[in-house]
C-alpha positions in Angstrom: 82.5 323.4 -110.3 81.4 322.3 -106.8 78.6 323.3 -104.3 78.7 324.3 -101.1 75.5 323.4 -99.1 74.3 325.4 -96.3 71.4 325.2 -93.6 69.4 328.7 -94.3 66.4 327.7 -95.1 64.5 329.1 -97.6 60.5 327.9 -97.5 58.9 327.1 -100.5 55.2 326.5 -100.9 52.2 326.6 -102.6 50.4 329.7 -102.9 46.5 330.1 -102.1 45.4 326.4 -101.0 43.8 327.9 -98.4 40.6 330.2 -99.1 41.1 329.6 -102.7 38.4 332.6 -103.4 40.1 334.5 -100.6 43.4 335.5 -102.4 44.5 339.2 -101.0 45.1 341.5 -103.8 46.6 344.3 -101.4 44.1 346.0 -100.5 43.3 343.9 -97.2 40.9 341.3 -96.1 38.0 344.1 -96.4 38.6 344.1 -100.1 38.5 340.1 -100.4 35.1 340.3 -98.6 33.8 342.9 -100.8 34.5 340.7 -103.7 31.1 338.8 -105.2 30.5 335.1 -104.2 31.0 333.0 -106.6 28.6 330.7 -108.2 28.5 327.1 -106.3 30.3 324.6 -108.6 32.3 327.2 -110.5 35.2 325.7 -112.2 38.5 327.3 -110.2 41.1 328.0 -112.5 44.8 327.0 -111.4 47.8 328.4 -112.7 51.1 326.6 -112.6 54.3 325.9 -114.6 56.9 323.5 -114.7 59.4 323.0 -111.7 60.3 319.7 -111.4 59.9 317.7 -109.3 57.3 320.0 -107.9 55.2 320.5 -111.0 55.9 318.7 -114.5 54.0 318.4 -117.6 53.8 314.9 -119.3 53.7 314.8 -123.3 50.0 314.3 -123.1 49.6 317.3 -121.4 48.6 316.2 -118.3 50.2 317.3 -114.9 52.1 315.7 -112.0 54.6 316.2 -109.2 54.8 317.1 -105.6 52.7 320.2 -105.7 50.3 319.0 -108.1 49.4 315.9 -105.8 49.1 317.8 -103.2 46.6 320.1 -104.8 44.5 317.1 -106.0 44.1 315.6 -102.8 43.0 318.8 -101.3 40.9 319.8 -104.3 39.1 316.1 -103.9 38.6 316.5 -100.2 37.1 319.7 -100.8 35.0 318.9 -103.9 36.5 321.4 -105.7 35.7 321.2 -109.9 39.3 322.9 -111.3 41.3 322.9 -114.6 45.4 323.7 -115.0 46.4 326.4 -117.0 50.2 327.0 -117.7 51.9 330.3 -117.0 55.8 330.0 -118.2 56.7 332.2 -115.6 56.9 332.6 -111.9 56.0 336.5 -112.1 53.2 335.5 -114.4 51.7 333.2 -111.6 51.7 335.6 -109.1 50.7 338.7 -110.9 47.9 336.9 -112.2 46.9 335.3 -109.0 47.2 338.6 -107.1 45.1 340.2 -110.1 42.4 337.8 -109.9 43.0 336.1 -113.3 43.5 332.5 -111.4 42.0 331.3 -108.5 45.1 329.7 -107.2 48.8 329.2 -108.1 50.5 325.7 -107.8 54.2 325.4 -108.4 57.6 325.8 -106.3 56.9 329.2 -104.9 59.1 330.9 -102.3 57.3 332.8 -99.6 58.8 336.4 -99.5 57.7 339.2 -97.6 57.2 341.2 -100.7 55.1 338.7 -102.3 52.9 338.2 -99.0 51.8 341.6 -99.2 49.5 341.0 -102.2 48.8 337.1 -101.9 48.0 334.8 -99.5 50.3 331.5 -99.0 49.7 328.2 -97.4 51.6 327.0 -94.7 55.4 325.8 -96.2 55.6 322.2 -97.1 58.9 322.1 -98.5 62.1 323.3 -96.6 65.4 323.8 -99.4 68.6 324.6 -98.3 70.6 327.3 -99.9 73.2 326.1 -102.2 76.3 328.0 -103.6 78.2 327.0 -106.7 82.1 328.3 -106.2 84.9 327.3 -108.8 87.0 324.0 -108.4 90.2 325.4 -108.5 91.5 326.7 -105.4 92.6 330.2 -105.0 96.4 330.9 -105.1 98.4 331.1 -102.3 99.0 335.1 -102.6 95.0 335.4 -102.5 95.0 333.9 -99.5 97.6 335.6 -97.9 96.1 338.9 -98.9 92.6 338.0 -97.7 93.8 337.0 -94.6 96.3 340.3 -93.5 93.0 342.2 -94.6 90.3 340.5 -92.8 88.7 341.6 -89.9 89.7 339.0 -87.7 93.3 339.6 -88.5 93.0 343.2 -87.6 91.1 342.3 -84.3 94.0 340.3 -83.4 96.8 342.9 -84.2 94.7 345.5 -82.4 94.6 343.3 -79.4 98.4 342.6 -79.2 99.2 346.4 -79.8 96.6 347.2 -77.0 98.2 344.3 -74.6 101.5 345.8 -75.3 100.3 349.4 -74.8 98.9 348.1 -71.4 102.1 346.6 -70.0 104.2 349.3 -71.0 102.1 352.0 -69.1 102.6 349.5 -66.7 106.2 349.0 -66.5 106.7 352.7 -66.7 103.9 353.3 -63.6 106.5 351.3 -61.6 109.7 352.1 -62.9 110.1 355.0 -63.6 111.4 356.5 -59.7 113.4 353.6 -59.6 115.1 352.7 -63.2 116.8 355.5 -65.1 116.0 353.7 -68.3 112.4 354.2 -67.8 112.8 357.9 -66.4 113.4 361.2 -67.6 109.8 362.9 -68.3 106.8 360.9 -69.4 107.2 361.0 -72.9 110.7 359.4 -73.2 109.7 357.0 -70.1 106.5 355.8 -71.7 108.5 355.5 -75.1 111.2 353.6 -73.6 108.6 351.2 -71.9 106.3 350.6 -74.6 109.4 349.9 -76.8 110.7 347.4 -74.1 107.2 345.6 -73.7 107.4 345.1 -77.5 110.8 343.7 -77.3 109.9 341.1 -74.5 106.4 340.2 -76.7 108.4 339.3 -79.7 111.5 337.6 -77.8 113.8 340.2 -79.2 115.1 342.1 -76.2 118.9 343.0 -76.1 118.9 342.9 -72.8 120.1 346.8 -72.3 116.4 347.6 -70.8 115.5 345.8 -68.0 113.2 346.5 -65.1 114.8 346.6 -61.5 112.3 346.6 -58.8 110.4 343.6 -57.7 107.4 344.6 -58.7 108.3 345.4 -62.0 110.4 342.0 -62.7 107.2 340.0 -61.7 105.1 341.8 -64.2 107.9 341.3 -67.0 107.6 337.5 -66.2 104.1 337.6 -66.8 104.3 339.8 -69.7 106.9 337.3 -71.2 105.0 334.2 -70.2 101.7 335.5 -71.9 103.1 337.3 -74.7 104.6 334.0 -75.7 101.4 332.0 -75.5 99.8 335.1 -77.4 102.1 335.0 -80.8 101.9 331.5 -80.4 97.8 331.3 -80.8 98.4 333.9 -83.0 100.5 332.4 -85.4 98.6 329.1 -85.0 95.3 330.7 -85.9 96.9 332.4 -89.2 98.7 328.9 -90.2 95.2 327.2 -89.8 93.6 329.8 -91.8 95.4 329.6 -94.7 95.4 325.9 -94.8 91.8 325.8 -94.7 91.5 328.6 -97.2 94.0 326.4 -99.6 91.6 323.5 -98.8 87.9 324.8 -99.0 88.5 327.9 -101.0 87.5 331.6 -100.9 83.4 330.9 -99.6 82.8 328.3 -97.0 79.5 329.5 -95.9 76.8 332.5 -96.6 79.1 334.9 -94.5 82.1 334.7 -97.2 79.9 335.7 -99.7 80.4 339.7 -98.7 83.6 339.5 -100.0 82.8 337.8 -103.3 81.3 338.9 -106.4 77.6 337.1 -106.6 76.0 335.8 -109.5 72.6 334.6 -109.0 70.4 333.2 -112.4 68.6 336.2 -114.1 64.9 334.1 -114.4 64.9 333.4 -110.5 64.0 335.5 -107.5 67.2 336.9 -106.0 67.2 335.9 -102.4 67.4 338.1 -99.4 70.5 336.2 -98.1 72.9 337.8 -100.7 71.7 341.3 -99.7 72.2 340.5 -96.0 75.6 339.7 -96.5 76.4 342.9 -98.6 77.5 341.3 -101.5 78.3 342.1 -105.1 75.7 340.4 -107.0 75.4 340.4 -110.8 73.2 338.4 -113.2 74.2 335.3 -114.7 72.1 333.2 -117.6 70.2 330.2 -115.8 72.1 327.1 -116.6 70.9 324.4 -118.3 71.5 321.5 -115.6 70.8 322.3 -111.7 
């Protein structure tokens, strides 16, 4: 299994570093102001959980880590007495702090809009990238071909070529309909013939039975033949490069590719909004033992 790292930034932070007794519980600032003032020197209850390297518990029961050291520095500067209590889950930290059982929660806590409705967060001090783990085996050639042929970009290119063919056919019919019997004989017959000629010219499969006779028609035909050669070459190169890159890089190369694959986040981790914004099909998997 290999990992693909993206630049989508998800801030991880400490909950409740600022204004420890002013943590909001969902009823707003007024509710926080109505709370009785804590007696001076009261020992604060700070909840945490093991989340290396942010919070780690030593064999003797002491705590260390990035978040722990940052909290200690703040507590020393503000002369705040405190003690650590352990809560095994992130949800327990959040719910306990929101309910007032804890004065603060210190760990690797991700700021989300839902959590900010019930808690105050400090400013984020750590930015982590989005990691996507994908199978190390390359997808089969037929899988890549099917994905390419059914992709939005491929369909857009096909529609663009069809649109250009129709436009050129319409112009040829408009110019040649009164001077060339091949493109005359009524609008339906003439348009059908001119569009067929336009498609033949684009694919370089013309038999020579149909050809413009007017000067304007022939000039338009030359321009269309040159433009169609370039368009077909670009289209072919794009398809080839897409298949080659897919074979080398796999089906998932960035967060936008999650919309077409089945995504499995860990059950005990909060699901990021990234997978939902990408409209991916998500399913839970047990948390791996090693990161």
